[in-house]
BARO-414363 format. One line per 8 residues: number of its first residue (from 1); their letters; for each residue x, y, z of C-alpha. Coordinates in pm, 1 decimal. Layout:
BEGIN
NUM> a> X,Y,Z  ...
//
This chain:
BEGIN
1> mkianydl> -13177.2,-8839.6,-11670.5  -13278.8,-8659.5,-11987.5  -13486.5,-8869.5,-12234.6  -13562.2,-8672.2,-12553.8  -13692.8,-8351.3,-12408.9  -13819.5,-8491.6,-12084.7  -13628.2,-8440.8,-11753.6  -13639.1,-8741.1,-11522.2
9> pdelyyhg> -13433.2,-8700.6,-11214.3  -13232.5,-9009.0,-11116.3  -13289.4,-8985.2,-10745.3  -13660.2,-9030.6,-10791.4  -13873.5,-9343.8,-10818.3  -14143.2,-9339.0,-11093.5  -14480.4,-9516.0,-11112.2  -14646.5,-9637.0,-11443.6
17> ehawakle> -14910.1,-9370.4,-11424.5  -14643.4,-9090.7,-11429.3  -14637.1,-9005.8,-11065.1  -14277.1,-8951.1,-10903.0  -14196.7,-9034.3,-10547.4  -13899.3,-8908.1,-10353.6  -13798.7,-9050.0,-10009.5  -13743.2,-8762.3,-9780.8
25> ddgrvrvg> -13497.6,-8750.6,-9487.8  -13781.2,-8789.0,-9239.7  -13904.6,-9111.7,-9399.4  -14211.3,-8949.0,-9562.9  -14240.5,-8963.2,-9947.2  -14310.9,-8653.5,-10160.2  -14530.4,-8724.1,-10474.1  -14584.7,-8527.5,-10782.0
33> mndffqqa> -14641.5,-8580.8,-11159.9  -14346.6,-8625.0,-11404.4  -14225.1,-8408.0,-11683.7  -14377.2,-8623.3,-11952.4  -14712.9,-8603.0,-11796.2  -14711.1,-8218.2,-11753.5  -14584.8,-8182.1,-12109.7  -14852.6,-8406.7,-12240.3
41> agdvvyvd> -15111.6,-8240.2,-12038.8  -15042.8,-7894.5,-12150.0  -15140.3,-7590.7,-11928.1  -15277.8,-7751.5,-11594.1  -15574.4,-7534.3,-11499.0  -15703.2,-7744.3,-11194.4  -15589.2,-7986.2,-10950.4  -15840.5,-8198.8,-10733.3
49> lpfedddv> -15615.7,-8261.1,-10439.4  -15661.4,-8558.3,-10210.4  -15737.4,-8503.3,-9854.1  -15482.0,-8491.2,-9558.9  -15523.6,-8791.5,-9327.3  -15678.7,-9018.2,-9610.2  -15522.0,-9367.1,-9644.7  -15424.6,-9458.6,-9993.3
57> sagetcgk> -15311.2,-9770.0,-10164.5  -15039.9,-9801.4,-10433.4  -15211.6,-9753.8,-10772.1  -15523.1,-9605.1,-10627.7  -15653.4,-9290.9,-10795.1  -15666.2,-9022.7,-10526.7  -15728.7,-8707.9,-10730.3  -15730.6,-8539.7,-11062.0
65> vqsskwvg> -15520.8,-8306.5,-11274.5  -15706.1,-8108.4,-11532.9  -15550.6,-7920.6,-11821.7  -15697.2,-7727.9,-12119.3  -15669.8,-8052.5,-12314.1  -15785.6,-8335.6,-12066.1  -15839.2,-8468.3,-11725.7  -15568.8,-8697.7,-11588.0
73> klvapisg> -15574.9,-8910.2,-11288.9  -15342.0,-8870.3,-10988.0  -15244.2,-9210.3,-10873.7  -15069.4,-9290.8,-10542.4  -14736.6,-9452.3,-10626.2  -14719.0,-9608.7,-10272.0  -14960.0,-9701.8,-9989.6  -14976.8,-9510.1,-9664.1
81> tivevned> -15132.6,-9183.5,-9520.7  -15144.7,-8850.8,-9694.5  -14990.6,-8621.7,-9434.1  -14973.1,-8295.9,-9644.3  -15101.5,-8171.6,-9980.4  -14968.1,-7868.4,-10172.4  -15231.8,-7600.8,-10113.7  -15026.4,-7369.0,-10325.3
89> legesali> -15167.2,-7558.5,-10629.6  -15526.6,-7441.8,-10540.2  -15420.3,-7093.7,-10647.9  -15154.9,-7178.2,-10903.5  -15208.0,-7519.6,-11052.1  -14949.8,-7422.0,-11326.8  -14681.0,-7484.8,-11081.9  -14699.9,-7847.2,-11199.1
97> nkdpygag> -14597.3,-7714.3,-11544.8  -14336.1,-7472.6,-11417.5  -14160.0,-7684.0,-11165.9  -14298.7,-8048.8,-11166.1  -14021.6,-8170.3,-10925.4  -14009.5,-7859.6,-10699.9  -14289.9,-7623.5,-10615.0  -14521.4,-7834.9,-10817.9
105> wimviqps> -14523.0,-8137.5,-10591.5  -14882.4,-8262.9,-10498.5  -14872.7,-8459.4,-10175.0  -14674.6,-8614.4,-9900.9  -14738.8,-8973.5,-9788.4  -14641.5,-9139.8,-9467.7  -14566.6,-9482.7,-9623.1  -14703.2,-9802.4,-9471.9
113> dwesekaa> -14430.8,-10015.3,-9628.0  -14172.7,-9819.4,-9831.5  -13914.1,-10084.5,-9827.8  -14131.9,-10344.9,-10004.3  -14325.7,-10111.8,-10226.0  -14042.6,-9907.5,-10374.4  -13952.7,-10238.8,-10563.6  -14262.6,-10188.7,-10786.8
121> lmqgdava> -14149.0,-9843.8,-10879.9  -13883.1,-9766.3,-11148.8  -13545.9,-9623.8,-11138.7  -13244.4,-9595.7,-11363.5  -13243.9,-9805.3,-11683.2  -13601.0,-9924.4,-11612.1  -13713.1,-9553.5,-11644.9  -13538.0,-9509.5,-11980.1
129> swmkdemk> -13705.0,-9808.0,-12145.8  -14034.8,-9735.6,-11995.1  -14026.5,-9365.3,-12116.2  -13915.2,-9476.0,-12464.3  -14236.0,-9702.4,-12466.6  -14458.0,-9402.8,-12335.8  -14317.9,-9172.9,-12608.3  -14393.4,-9436.8,-12871.0
137> kaeegg> -14756.4,-9488.4,-12746.9  -14804.3,-9108.2,-12745.9  -14679.7,-9086.8,-13103.3  -14919.6,-9354.3,-13207.0  -15202.6,-9177.4,-13043.0  -15249.8,-9423.8,-12757.7
//
């Protein structure tokens, strides 16, 4: 789905703090920051990655993404155990800008209850109306 100049792939799930979640074939969930986040942030200069084997809860801040403009929080969209982090971001954090849904992924979570928690994430029409609200807030400076 394309909303204004933001790309939001339909197969992903979205959290209100601009994280995306993708269910992988092995049942793990890959997580990153969406296109709106990376465009609003500008050039990402540093990512404070969470630690592998840490347990996270949905909505919990587990890292930071710093750009030349500001520092944003990395929020876990689901609960579970972090089983992998994208160490490539330590040397090239701008991957989040270049390829937010591919090489710019941030972490992989082994979900504790994907089936019930995915209901709290957005997909489809819900994403479109949420993004329009987010764009309006950004225009108003909030």
